[in-house]
Biopython code that builds the backbone (N, CA, C, O; Angstrom):
import numpy as np
from Bio.PDB.StructureBuilder import StructureBuilder

atoms = [
    (1, "MET", "N", (-47.326, -10.192, 114.240)),
    (1, "MET", "CA", (-47.122, -9.373, 115.434)),
    (1, "MET", "C", (-48.450, -9.427, 116.237)),
    (1, "MET", "O", (-49.548, -9.441, 115.680)),
    (2, "TYR", "N", (-48.280, -9.455, 117.559)),
    (2, "TYR", "CA", (-49.404, -9.449, 118.423)),
    (2, "TYR", "C", (-49.648, -8.044, 118.947)),
    (2, "TYR", "O", (-48.670, -7.342, 119.205)),
    (3, "SER", "N", (-50.826, -7.602, 119.115)),
    (3, "SER", "CA", (-51.184, -6.280, 119.588)),
    (3, "SER", "C", (-50.705, -6.106, 121.006)),
    (3, "SER", "O", (-51.021, -6.925, 121.869)),
    (4, "GLY", "N", (-49.937, -5.041, 121.273)),
    (4, "GLY", "CA", (-49.482, -4.750, 122.632)),
    (4, "GLY", "C", (-48.170, -5.435, 123.041)),
    (4, "GLY", "O", (-47.698, -5.257, 124.163)),
    (5, "ILE", "N", (-47.587, -6.218, 122.126)),
    (5, "ILE", "CA", (-46.359, -6.882, 122.457)),
    (5, "ILE", "C", (-45.294, -6.422, 121.476)),
    (5, "ILE", "O", (-45.409, -6.599, 120.263)),
    (6, "GLU", "N", (-44.260, -5.827, 122.040)),
    (6, "GLU", "CA", (-43.124, -5.340, 121.273)),
    (6, "GLU", "C", (-42.155, -6.489, 121.043)),
    (6, "GLU", "O", (-41.845, -7.227, 121.979)),
    (7, "PRO", "N", (-41.655, -6.662, 119.776)),
    (7, "PRO", "CA", (-40.739, -7.845, 119.547)),
    (7, "PRO", "C", (-39.553, -7.922, 120.432)),
    (7, "PRO", "O", (-39.164, -9.035, 120.788)),
    (8, "GLU", "N", (-38.915, -6.804, 120.839)),
    (8, "GLU", "CA", (-37.750, -6.796, 121.638)),
    (8, "GLU", "C", (-38.116, -7.219, 123.092)),
    (8, "GLU", "O", (-37.225, -7.557, 123.872)),
    (9, "ASP", "N", (-39.375, -7.202, 123.440)),
    (9, "ASP", "CA", (-39.754, -7.595, 124.824)),
    (9, "ASP", "C", (-40.275, -9.014, 124.888)),
    (9, "ASP", "O", (-40.621, -9.511, 125.959)),
    (10, "ALA", "N", (-40.330, -9.677, 123.713)),
    (10, "ALA", "CA", (-40.920, -11.037, 123.676)),
    (10, "ALA", "C", (-39.844, -12.132, 123.529)),
    (10, "ALA", "O", (-38.810, -11.925, 122.894)),
    (11, "ASP", "N", (-40.106, -13.248, 124.108)),
    (11, "ASP", "CA", (-39.278, -14.384, 123.968)),
    (11, "ASP", "C", (-40.194, -15.602, 123.829)),
    (11, "ASP", "O", (-41.382, -15.538, 124.145)),
    (12, "PHE", "N", (-39.629, -16.699, 123.357)),
    (12, "PHE", "CA", (-40.507, -17.879, 123.223)),
    (12, "PHE", "C", (-39.779, -19.132, 123.433)),
    (12, "PHE", "O", (-38.549, -19.095, 123.471)),
    (13, "TYR", "N", (-40.438, -20.289, 123.579)),
    (13, "TYR", "CA", (-39.798, -21.566, 123.674)),
    (13, "TYR", "C", (-40.739, -22.565, 123.104)),
    (13, "TYR", "O", (-41.942, -22.336, 122.976)),
    (14, "TYR", "N", (-40.142, -23.720, 122.753)),
    (14, "TYR", "CA", (-40.841, -24.842, 122.100)),
    (14, "TYR", "C", (-41.050, -25.945, 123.137)),
    (14, "TYR", "O", (-40.109, -26.279, 123.857)),
    (15, "GLU", "N", (-42.182, -26.490, 123.232)),
    (15, "GLU", "CA", (-42.403, -27.692, 124.061)),
    (15, "GLU", "C", (-42.705, -28.832, 123.201)),
    (15, "GLU", "O", (-43.601, -28.751, 122.361)),
    (16, "GLN", "N", (-41.975, -29.942, 123.367)),
    (16, "GLN", "CA", (-42.209, -31.199, 122.603)),
    (16, "GLN", "C", (-43.535, -31.808, 123.114)),
    (16, "GLN", "O", (-43.723, -31.981, 124.319)),
    (17, "VAL", "N", (-44.447, -32.129, 122.179)),
    (17, "VAL", "CA", (-45.601, -32.981, 122.512)),
    (17, "VAL", "C", (-45.647, -34.112, 121.608)),
    (17, "VAL", "O", (-44.797, -34.219, 120.724)),
    (18, "GLU", "N", (-46.600, -34.992, 121.763)),
    (18, "GLU", "CA", (-46.643, -36.256, 121.076)),
    (18, "GLU", "C", (-46.607, -36.061, 119.484)),
    (18, "GLU", "O", (-45.899, -36.774, 118.772)),
    (19, "ASP", "N", (-47.361, -35.118, 119.019)),
    (19, "ASP", "CA", (-47.484, -34.970, 117.566)),
    (19, "ASP", "C", (-46.763, -33.680, 116.997)),
    (19, "ASP", "O", (-47.082, -33.190, 115.913)),
    (20, "GLY", "N", (-45.822, -33.195, 117.766)),
    (20, "GLY", "CA", (-45.042, -32.051, 117.248)),
    (20, "GLY", "C", (-44.559, -31.225, 118.376)),
    (20, "GLY", "O", (-44.002, -31.730, 119.351)),
    (21, "TYR", "N", (-44.783, -29.872, 118.239)),
    (21, "TYR", "CA", (-44.341, -28.847, 119.220)),
    (21, "TYR", "C", (-45.460, -27.839, 119.531)),
    (21, "TYR", "O", (-46.368, -27.630, 118.727)),
    (22, "ILE", "N", (-45.372, -27.241, 120.683)),
    (22, "ILE", "CA", (-46.250, -26.136, 121.039)),
    (22, "ILE", "C", (-45.309, -24.938, 121.229)),
    (22, "ILE", "O", (-44.317, -25.056, 121.948)),
    (23, "LEU", "N", (-45.586, -23.832, 120.625)),
    (23, "LEU", "CA", (-44.801, -22.605, 120.733)),
    (23, "LEU", "C", (-45.417, -21.766, 121.933)),
    (23, "LEU", "O", (-46.621, -21.509, 121.942)),
    (24, "HIS", "N", (-44.614, -21.371, 122.885)),
    (24, "HIS", "CA", (-45.035, -20.581, 123.988)),
    (24, "HIS", "C", (-44.408, -19.209, 123.914)),
    (24, "HIS", "O", (-43.201, -19.110, 123.695)),
    (25, "LEU", "N", (-45.153, -18.170, 124.082)),
    (25, "LEU", "CA", (-44.646, -16.821, 124.074)),
    (25, "LEU", "C", (-44.566, -16.305, 125.527)),
    (25, "LEU", "O", (-45.458, -16.561, 126.336)),
    (26, "LYS", "N", (-43.459, -15.559, 125.842)),
    (26, "LYS", "CA", (-43.248, -15.039, 127.189)),
    (26, "LYS", "C", (-42.527, -13.718, 127.097)),
    (26, "LYS", "O", (-41.971, -13.371, 126.055)),
    (27, "LEU", "N", (-42.537, -12.970, 128.210)),
    (27, "LEU", "CA", (-41.792, -11.661, 128.212)),
    (27, "LEU", "C", (-40.332, -11.992, 128.500)),
    (27, "LEU", "O", (-40.017, -12.937, 129.224)),
    (28, "VAL", "N", (-39.454, -11.188, 127.913)),
    (28, "VAL", "CA", (-38.027, -11.305, 128.165)),
    (28, "VAL", "C", (-37.836, -11.014, 129.698)),
    (28, "VAL", "O", (-38.405, -10.075, 130.256)),
    (29, "GLY", "N", (-37.006, -11.874, 130.323)),
    (29, "GLY", "CA", (-36.726, -11.686, 131.746)),
    (29, "GLY", "C", (-37.681, -12.327, 132.643)),
    (29, "GLY", "O", (-37.394, -12.487, 133.830)),
    (30, "GLN", "N", (-38.797, -12.706, 132.156)),
    (30, "GLN", "CA", (-39.867, -13.439, 132.978)),
    (30, "GLN", "C", (-39.380, -14.848, 133.246)),
    (30, "GLN", "O", (-39.041, -15.575, 132.313)),
    (31, "ILE", "N", (-39.339, -15.249, 134.534)),
    (31, "ILE", "CA", (-39.018, -16.659, 134.842)),
    (31, "ILE", "C", (-40.219, -17.542, 134.573)),
    (31, "ILE", "O", (-41.321, -17.313, 135.071)),
    (32, "THR", "N", (-39.976, -18.517, 133.800)),
    (32, "THR", "CA", (-41.040, -19.448, 133.412)),
    (32, "THR", "C", (-40.658, -20.860, 133.853)),
    (32, "THR", "O", (-39.484, -21.229, 133.854)),
    (33, "GLU", "N", (-41.641, -21.618, 134.217)),
    (33, "GLU", "CA", (-41.378, -22.991, 134.692)),
    (33, "GLU", "C", (-41.498, -23.976, 133.563)),
    (33, "GLU", "O", (-42.476, -23.975, 132.815)),
    (34, "LEU", "N", (-40.472, -24.834, 133.443)),
    (34, "LEU", "CA", (-40.559, -25.936, 132.496)),
    (34, "LEU", "C", (-40.926, -27.207, 133.287)),
    (34, "LEU", "O", (-40.222, -27.565, 134.232)),
    (35, "ASN", "N", (-41.987, -27.867, 132.921)),
    (35, "ASN", "CA", (-42.495, -29.013, 133.670)),
    (35, "ASN", "C", (-42.023, -30.310, 133.017)),
    (35, "ASN", "O", (-42.391, -30.620, 131.883)),
    (36, "PHE", "N", (-41.219, -31.045, 133.734)),
    (36, "PHE", "CA", (-40.810, -32.363, 133.261)),
    (36, "PHE", "C", (-41.569, -33.408, 134.005)),
    (36, "PHE", "O", (-41.290, -33.667, 135.176)),
    (37, "ASN", "N", (-42.521, -34.014, 133.356)),
    (37, "ASN", "CA", (-43.427, -34.987, 134.017)),
    (37, "ASN", "C", (-43.356, -36.366, 133.341)),
    (37, "ASN", "O", (-44.099, -37.269, 133.729)),
    (38, "CYS", "N", (-42.491, -36.547, 132.352)),
    (38, "CYS", "CA", (-42.319, -37.852, 131.737)),
    (38, "CYS", "C", (-40.890, -37.908, 131.176)),
    (38, "CYS", "O", (-40.308, -36.883, 130.820)),
    (39, "ILE", "N", (-40.339, -39.128, 131.105)),
    (39, "ILE", "CA", (-39.014, -39.356, 130.627)),
    (39, "ILE", "C", (-38.908, -38.929, 129.098)),
    (39, "ILE", "O", (-39.812, -39.170, 128.298)),
    (40, "CYS", "N", (-37.825, -38.330, 128.788)),
    (40, "CYS", "CA", (-37.498, -37.856, 127.362)),
    (40, "CYS", "C", (-38.264, -36.508, 127.056)),
    (40, "CYS", "O", (-38.180, -36.014, 125.931)),
    (41, "LYS", "N", (-38.977, -35.939, 128.008)),
    (41, "LYS", "CA", (-39.592, -34.609, 127.707)),
    (41, "LYS", "C", (-38.475, -33.598, 127.354)),
    (41, "LYS", "O", (-37.411, -33.573, 127.972)),
    (42, "ARG", "N", (-38.766, -32.771, 126.338)),
    (42, "ARG", "CA", (-37.699, -31.825, 125.856)),
    (42, "ARG", "C", (-38.329, -30.577, 125.502)),
    (42, "ARG", "O", (-39.484, -30.524, 125.081)),
    (43, "TYR", "N", (-37.512, -29.473, 125.684)),
    (43, "TYR", "CA", (-37.925, -28.109, 125.309)),
    (43, "TYR", "C", (-36.744, -27.562, 124.546)),
    (43, "TYR", "O", (-35.598, -27.980, 124.713)),
    (44, "GLU", "N", (-37.086, -26.584, 123.678)),
    (44, "GLU", "CA", (-36.013, -25.717, 123.073)),
    (44, "GLU", "C", (-36.249, -24.295, 123.583)),
    (44, "GLU", "O", (-37.327, -23.724, 123.413)),
    (45, "VAL", "N", (-35.206, -23.738, 124.214)),
    (45, "VAL", "CA", (-35.318, -22.470, 124.868)),
    (45, "VAL", "C", (-34.231, -21.515, 124.313)),
    (45, "VAL", "O", (-33.199, -21.967, 123.817)),
    (46, "ASN", "N", (-34.460, -20.278, 124.397)),
    (46, "ASN", "CA", (-33.460, -19.229, 123.964)),
    (46, "ASN", "C", (-32.399, -19.051, 125.040)),
    (46, "ASN", "O", (-31.218, -18.954, 124.706)),
    (47, "ASN", "N", (-32.763, -19.005, 126.297)),
    (47, "ASN", "CA", (-31.853, -18.679, 127.358)),
    (47, "ASN", "C", (-32.269, -19.562, 128.576)),
    (47, "ASN", "O", (-33.256, -19.259, 129.246)),
    (48, "PRO", "N", (-31.542, -20.609, 128.842)),
    (48, "PRO", "CA", (-31.937, -21.501, 129.976)),
    (48, "PRO", "C", (-31.947, -20.849, 131.320)),
    (48, "PRO", "O", (-32.594, -21.351, 132.239)),
    (49, "GLN", "N", (-31.239, -19.724, 131.478)),
    (49, "GLN", "CA", (-31.209, -19.101, 132.783)),
    (49, "GLN", "C", (-32.545, -18.432, 133.143)),
    (49, "GLN", "O", (-32.773, -18.131, 134.314)),
    (50, "SER", "N", (-33.408, -18.200, 132.190)),
    (50, "SER", "CA", (-34.727, -17.561, 132.536)),
    (50, "SER", "C", (-35.859, -18.616, 132.736)),
    (50, "SER", "O", (-37.044, -18.311, 132.596)),
    (51, "TYR", "N", (-35.443, -19.863, 133.068)),
    (51, "TYR", "CA", (-36.419, -20.885, 133.308)),
    (51, "TYR", "C", (-36.126, -21.601, 134.599)),
    (51, "TYR", "O", (-34.980, -21.809, 134.996)),
    (52, "ARG", "N", (-37.219, -21.967, 135.237)),
    (52, "ARG", "CA", (-37.119, -22.788, 136.469)),
    (52, "ARG", "C", (-37.545, -24.202, 136.088)),
    (52, "ARG", "O", (-38.579, -24.392, 135.449)),
    (53, "MET", "N", (-36.749, -25.191, 136.480)),
    (53, "MET", "CA", (-37.085, -26.576, 136.085)),
    (53, "MET", "C", (-37.871, -27.235, 137.230)),
    (53, "MET", "O", (-37.427, -27.299, 138.376)),
    (54, "ARG", "N", (-39.029, -27.706, 136.862)),
    (54, "ARG", "CA", (-39.899, -28.454, 137.778)),
    (54, "ARG", "C", (-39.885, -29.934, 137.335)),
    (54, "ARG", "O", (-40.348, -30.262, 136.242)),
    (55, "ILE", "N", (-39.367, -30.793, 138.168)),
    (55, "ILE", "CA", (-39.185, -32.229, 137.827)),
    (55, "ILE", "C", (-40.125, -33.023, 138.724)),
    (55, "ILE", "O", (-40.138, -32.809, 139.936)),
    (56, "ALA", "N", (-40.898, -33.916, 138.168)),
    (56, "ALA", "CA", (-41.856, -34.751, 138.906)),
    (56, "ALA", "C", (-41.072, -35.647, 139.823)),
    (56, "ALA", "O", (-39.962, -36.080, 139.510)),
    (57, "ASP", "N", (-41.668, -35.917, 140.959)),
    (57, "ASP", "CA", (-41.008, -36.744, 141.973)),
    (57, "ASP", "C", (-40.512, -38.129, 141.468)),
    (57, "ASP", "O", (-39.444, -38.607, 141.850)),
    (58, "ASP", "N", (-41.321, -38.731, 140.613)),
    (58, "ASP", "CA", (-40.897, -40.002, 140.139)),
    (58, "ASP", "C", (-39.797, -39.945, 139.071)),
    (58, "ASP", "O", (-39.366, -40.987, 138.578)),
    (59, "LEU", "N", (-39.339, -38.744, 138.710)),
    (59, "LEU", "CA", (-38.204, -38.599, 137.789)),
    (59, "LEU", "C", (-36.951, -38.059, 138.524)),
    (59, "LEU", "O", (-35.976, -37.696, 137.867)),
    (60, "ARG", "N", (-36.962, -38.001, 139.857)),
    (60, "ARG", "CA", (-35.920, -37.357, 140.605)),
    (60, "ARG", "C", (-34.493, -37.940, 140.414)),
    (60, "ARG", "O", (-33.501, -37.284, 140.735)),
    (61, "PHE", "N", (-34.413, -39.165, 139.893)),
    (61, "PHE", "CA", (-33.106, -39.774, 139.658)),
    (61, "PHE", "C", (-32.695, -39.776, 138.189)),
    (61, "PHE", "O", (-31.810, -40.525, 137.775)),
    (62, "GLU", "N", (-33.341, -38.940, 137.432)),
    (62, "GLU", "CA", (-32.980, -38.842, 136.015)),
    (62, "GLU", "C", (-32.121, -37.579, 135.796)),
    (62, "GLU", "O", (-32.164, -36.624, 136.571)),
    (63, "GLN", "N", (-31.355, -37.625, 134.720)),
    (63, "GLN", "CA", (-30.473, -36.528, 134.406)),
    (63, "GLN", "C", (-31.273, -35.449, 133.655)),
    (63, "GLN", "O", (-32.071, -35.734, 132.762)),
    (64, "LEU", "N", (-31.022, -34.229, 134.053)),
    (64, "LEU", "CA", (-31.551, -33.062, 133.310)),
    (64, "LEU", "C", (-30.401, -32.521, 132.494)),
    (64, "LEU", "O", (-29.365, -32.156, 133.048)),
    (65, "ILE", "N", (-30.567, -32.464, 131.191)),
    (65, "ILE", "CA", (-29.441, -32.207, 130.244)),
    (65, "ILE", "C", (-29.738, -30.946, 129.387)),
    (65, "ILE", "O", (-30.817, -30.833, 128.806)),
    (66, "MET", "N", (-28.790, -30.023, 129.317)),
    (66, "MET", "CA", (-28.894, -28.812, 128.515)),
    (66, "MET", "C", (-27.878, -28.960, 127.411)),
    (66, "MET", "O", (-26.692, -29.145, 127.686)),
    (67, "THR", "N", (-28.310, -28.882, 126.171)),
    (67, "THR", "CA", (-27.408, -29.062, 125.008)),
    (67, "THR", "C", (-27.511, -27.799, 124.102)),
    (67, "THR", "O", (-28.623, -27.433, 123.723)),
    (68, "PRO", "N", (-26.459, -27.164, 123.766)),
    (68, "PRO", "CA", (-26.545, -26.028, 122.857)),
    (68, "PRO", "C", (-26.896, -26.480, 121.449)),
    (68, "PRO", "O", (-26.464, -27.553, 121.029)),
    (69, "ILE", "N", (-27.662, -25.695, 120.714)),
    (69, "ILE", "CA", (-28.045, -26.053, 119.292)),
    (69, "ILE", "C", (-27.430, -24.966, 118.432)),
    (69, "ILE", "O", (-27.323, -23.813, 118.849)),
    (70, "SER", "N", (-27.033, -25.336, 117.249)),
    (70, "SER", "CA", (-26.344, -24.413, 116.376)),
    (70, "SER", "C", (-27.113, -23.178, 115.962)),
    (70, "SER", "O", (-26.529, -22.207, 115.479)),
    (71, "ASN", "N", (-28.515, -23.215, 116.163)),
    (71, "ASN", "CA", (-29.288, -22.045, 115.886)),
    (71, "ASN", "C", (-29.332, -21.045, 117.008)),
    (71, "ASN", "O", (-30.034, -20.040, 116.897)),
    (72, "GLY", "N", (-28.612, -21.276, 118.084)),
    (72, "GLY", "CA", (-28.491, -20.348, 119.225)),
    (72, "GLY", "C", (-29.468, -20.716, 120.387)),
    (72, "GLY", "O", (-29.403, -20.131, 121.468)),
    (73, "PHE", "N", (-30.329, -21.653, 120.145)),
    (73, "PHE", "CA", (-31.198, -22.121, 121.213)),
    (73, "PHE", "C", (-30.533, -23.219, 121.991)),
    (73, "PHE", "O", (-29.450, -23.672, 121.620)),
    (74, "TRP", "N", (-31.149, -23.656, 123.053)),
    (74, "TRP", "CA", (-30.699, -24.790, 123.846)),
    (74, "TRP", "C", (-31.804, -25.759, 123.954)),
    (74, "TRP", "O", (-32.981, -25.424, 124.090)),
    (75, "GLU", "N", (-31.361, -27.028, 123.886)),
    (75, "GLU", "CA", (-32.347, -28.119, 124.151)),
    (75, "GLU", "C", (-32.242, -28.476, 125.641)),
    (75, "GLU", "O", (-31.136, -28.684, 126.140)),
    (76, "VAL", "N", (-33.362, -28.551, 126.352)),
    (76, "VAL", "CA", (-33.339, -28.954, 127.738)),
    (76, "VAL", "C", (-34.237, -30.191, 127.824)),
    (76, "VAL", "O", (-35.434, -30.117, 127.544)),
    (77, "ARG", "N", (-33.647, -31.332, 128.214)),
    (77, "ARG", "CA", (-34.405, -32.556, 128.274)),
    (77, "ARG", "C", (-34.107, -33.377, 129.529)),
    (77, "ARG", "O", (-33.082, -33.189, 130.185)),
    (78, "ILE", "N", (-34.997, -34.264, 129.835)),
    (78, "ILE", "CA", (-34.788, -35.126, 130.988)),
    (78, "ILE", "C", (-34.672, -36.581, 130.425)),
    (78, "ILE", "O", (-35.567, -37.107, 129.764)),
    (79, "GLY", "N", (-33.545, -37.153, 130.730)),
    (79, "GLY", "CA", (-33.255, -38.513, 130.237)),
    (79, "GLY", "C", (-32.122, -38.541, 129.254)),
    (79, "GLY", "O", (-31.968, -37.627, 128.444)),
    (80, "THR", "N", (-31.330, -39.581, 129.320)),
    (80, "THR", "CA", (-30.149, -39.694, 128.422)),
    (80, "THR", "C", (-30.522, -40.343, 127.100)),
    (80, "THR", "O", (-31.539, -41.027, 126.992)),
    (81, "THR", "N", (-29.700, -40.123, 126.118)),
    (81, "THR", "CA", (-29.910, -40.705, 124.801)),
    (81, "THR", "C", (-29.494, -42.171, 124.772)),
    (81, "THR", "O", (-30.040, -42.945, 123.986)),
    (82, "GLU", "N", (-28.522, -42.577, 125.625)),
    (82, "GLU", "CA", (-28.033, -43.911, 125.643)),
    (82, "GLU", "C", (-28.839, -44.829, 126.549)),
    (82, "GLU", "O", (-29.424, -45.812, 126.094)),
    (83, "ASP", "N", (-28.864, -44.495, 127.849)),
    (83, "ASP", "CA", (-29.616, -45.373, 128.798)),
    (83, "ASP", "C", (-31.108, -45.333, 128.613)),
    (83, "ASP", "O", (-31.761, -46.371, 128.718)),
    (84, "ARG", "N", (-31.680, -44.166, 128.340)),
    (84, "ARG", "CA", (-33.172, -44.039, 128.265)),
    (84, "ARG", "C", (-33.636, -43.986, 126.848)),
    (84, "ARG", "O", (-34.844, -43.960, 126.611)),
    (85, "LYS", "N", (-32.719, -43.968, 125.858)),
    (85, "LYS", "CA", (-33.085, -43.945, 124.421)),
    (85, "LYS", "C", (-33.909, -42.697, 124.063)),
    (85, "LYS", "O", (-34.785, -42.754, 123.201)),
    (86, "CYS", "N", (-33.617, -41.559, 124.739)),
    (86, "CYS", "CA", (-34.336, -40.307, 124.361)),
    (86, "CYS", "C", (-33.761, -39.753, 123.141)),
    (86, "CYS", "O", (-32.543, -39.791, 122.966)),
    (87, "LYS", "N", (-34.579, -39.227, 122.259)),
    (87, "LYS", "CA", (-34.138, -38.615, 120.992)),
    (87, "LYS", "C", (-33.627, -37.163, 121.310)),
    (87, "LYS", "O", (-34.202, -36.464, 122.143)),
    (88, "SER", "N", (-32.584, -36.762, 120.651)),
    (88, "SER", "CA", (-32.038, -35.454, 120.888)),
    (88, "SER", "C", (-31.515, -34.877, 119.568)),
    (88, "SER", "O", (-30.384, -35.173, 119.181)),
    (89, "PRO", "N", (-32.323, -34.051, 118.863)),
    (89, "PRO", "CA", (-31.801, -33.417, 117.662)),
    (89, "PRO", "C", (-30.597, -32.511, 117.939)),
    (89, "PRO", "O", (-29.832, -32.225, 117.018)),
    (90, "ALA", "N", (-30.415, -32.066, 119.146)),
    (90, "ALA", "CA", (-29.338, -31.115, 119.395)),
    (90, "ALA", "C", (-27.956, -31.857, 119.473)),
    (90, "ALA", "O", (-26.923, -31.193, 119.381)),
    (91, "ARG", "N", (-27.914, -33.125, 119.628)),
    (91, "ARG", "CA", (-26.655, -33.861, 119.762)),
    (91, "ARG", "C", (-25.823, -33.804, 118.499)),
    (91, "ARG", "O", (-24.608, -33.617, 118.572)),
    (92, "SER", "N", (-26.449, -33.959, 117.342)),
    (92, "SER", "CA", (-25.670, -33.794, 116.078)),
    (92, "SER", "C", (-25.263, -32.358, 115.856)),
    (92, "SER", "O", (-24.178, -32.093, 115.340)),
    (93, "SER", "N", (-26.109, -31.432, 116.235)),
    (93, "SER", "CA", (-25.790, -30.001, 116.127)),
    (93, "SER", "C", (-24.551, -29.719, 117.030)),
    (93, "SER", "O", (-23.652, -28.973, 116.640)),
    (94, "LEU", "N", (-24.526, -30.316, 118.211)),
    (94, "LEU", "CA", (-23.466, -30.106, 119.160)),
    (94, "LEU", "C", (-22.127, -30.597, 118.577)),
    (94, "LEU", "O", (-21.110, -29.932, 118.771)),
    (95, "LYS", "N", (-22.097, -31.725, 117.880)),
    (95, "LYS", "CA", (-20.907, -32.274, 117.306)),
    (95, "LYS", "C", (-20.354, -31.305, 116.232)),
    (95, "LYS", "O", (-19.147, -31.074, 116.156)),
    (96, "GLU", "N", (-21.283, -30.733, 115.388)),
    (96, "GLU", "CA", (-20.843, -29.820, 114.406)),
    (96, "GLU", "C", (-20.276, -28.539, 115.077)),
    (96, "GLU", "O", (-19.255, -28.020, 114.625)),
    (97, "LYS", "N", (-20.884, -28.059, 116.078)),
    (97, "LYS", "CA", (-20.501, -26.811, 116.754)),
    (97, "LYS", "C", (-19.143, -26.989, 117.344)),
    (97, "LYS", "O", (-18.344, -26.053, 117.314)),
    (98, "ARG", "N", (-18.825, -28.180, 117.898)),
    (98, "ARG", "CA", (-17.562, -28.382, 118.557)),
    (98, "ARG", "C", (-16.391, -28.457, 117.563)),
    (98, "ARG", "O", (-15.232, -28.334, 117.959)),
    (99, "GLN", "N", (-16.681, -28.649, 116.345)),
    (99, "GLN", "CA", (-15.568, -28.713, 115.345)),
    (99, "GLN", "C", (-15.182, -27.379, 114.828)),
    (99, "GLN", "O", (-14.184, -27.259, 114.117)),
    (100, "ILE", "N", (-15.987, -26.292, 115.181)),
    (100, "ILE", "CA", (-15.734, -24.970, 114.682)),
    (100, "ILE", "C", (-14.587, -24.335, 115.479)),
    (100, "ILE", "O", (-14.579, -24.411, 116.708)),
    (101, "ASN", "N", (-13.643, -23.726, 114.811)),
    (101, "ASN", "CA", (-12.623, -22.899, 115.440)),
    (101, "ASN", "C", (-11.793, -23.568, 116.483)),
    (101, "ASN", "O", (-11.399, -22.895, 117.436)),
    (102, "ASN", "N", (-11.487, -24.855, 116.385)),
    (102, "ASN", "CA", (-10.624, -25.574, 117.252)),
    (102, "ASN", "C", (-11.177, -25.479, 118.684)),
    (102, "ASN", "O", (-10.417, -25.233, 119.621)),
    (103, "TYR", "N", (-12.463, -25.669, 118.856)),
    (103, "TYR", "CA", (-13.166, -25.512, 120.129)),
    (103, "TYR", "C", (-12.546, -26.271, 121.292)),
    (103, "TYR", "O", (-12.323, -25.724, 122.372)),
    (104, "GLU", "N", (-12.263, -27.602, 121.028)),
    (104, "GLU", "CA", (-11.743, -28.444, 122.121)),
    (104, "GLU", "C", (-10.421, -27.915, 122.798)),
    (104, "GLU", "O", (-10.216, -28.012, 124.008)),
    (105, "ASN", "N", (-9.548, -27.346, 121.904)),
    (105, "ASN", "CA", (-8.250, -26.895, 122.454)),
    (105, "ASN", "C", (-8.388, -25.570, 123.271)),
    (105, "ASN", "O", (-7.468, -25.190, 123.995)),
    (106, "LYS", "N", (-9.541, -24.885, 123.143)),
    (106, "LYS", "CA", (-9.778, -23.606, 123.854)),
    (106, "LYS", "C", (-10.501, -23.813, 125.222)),
    (106, "LYS", "O", (-10.690, -22.844, 125.957)),
    (107, "LEU", "N", (-10.895, -25.036, 125.561)),
    (107, "LEU", "CA", (-11.629, -25.222, 126.798)),
    (107, "LEU", "C", (-10.743, -25.040, 127.997)),
    (107, "LEU", "O", (-9.620, -25.545, 128.007)),
    (108, "PRO", "N", (-11.201, -24.339, 129.010)),
    (108, "PRO", "CA", (-10.478, -24.098, 130.253)),
    (108, "PRO", "C", (-10.380, -25.476, 130.972)),
    (108, "PRO", "O", (-11.403, -26.139, 131.145)),
    (109, "ARG", "N", (-9.217, -25.895, 131.375)),
    (109, "ARG", "CA", (-9.030, -27.256, 131.953)),
    (109, "ARG", "C", (-8.898, -27.159, 133.486)),
    (109, "ARG", "O", (-9.185, -28.145, 134.166)),
    (110, "ASN", "N", (-8.496, -26.063, 134.037)),
    (110, "ASN", "CA", (-8.260, -26.004, 135.433)),
    (110, "ASN", "C", (-9.317, -25.210, 136.143)),
    (110, "ASN", "O", (-9.335, -23.984, 136.044)),
    (111, "CYS", "N", (-10.222, -25.889, 136.878)),
    (111, "CYS", "CA", (-11.234, -25.221, 137.668)),
    (111, "CYS", "C", (-10.635, -24.890, 139.026)),
    (111, "CYS", "O", (-9.897, -25.696, 139.594)),
    (112, "LYS", "N", (-10.947, -23.706, 139.551)),
    (112, "LYS", "CA", (-10.432, -23.309, 140.811)),
    (112, "LYS", "C", (-11.562, -23.168, 141.814)),
    (112, "LYS", "O", (-11.321, -22.829, 142.973)),
]
sb = StructureBuilder()
sb.init_structure("model")
sb.init_model(0)
sb.init_chain("A")
sb.init_seg("    ")
for serial, (resi, resn, name, xyz) in enumerate(atoms, 1):
    if name == "N":
        sb.init_residue(resn, " ", resi, " ")
    sb.init_atom(name, np.array(xyz, "f"), 0.0, 1.0, " ", f" {name:<3s}", serial, name[0])
structure = sb.get_structure()
């Protein structure tokens, strides 16, 4: 525990770096910027809605992808696993999650 920080007020996210991850601590509800400055950059976040995505100009034609992870987090990455060969630990987790409770049959099909 950190002095002056209540656990219920704290949130965190992981940033992928060359030799592992960096853990960032932030306040719940605080809008934080995720910087995508290279292809295949990825983050693991608790709530993607509390982040602003900053994408470098030279990556403006790349896909930004958010994938749910079975641990309740979301992977946010730039670049596809097929075309760009980006690694995504969340993809296998997503396949498992979709098999739970007949997920595919419960999807809403008609958007209005």
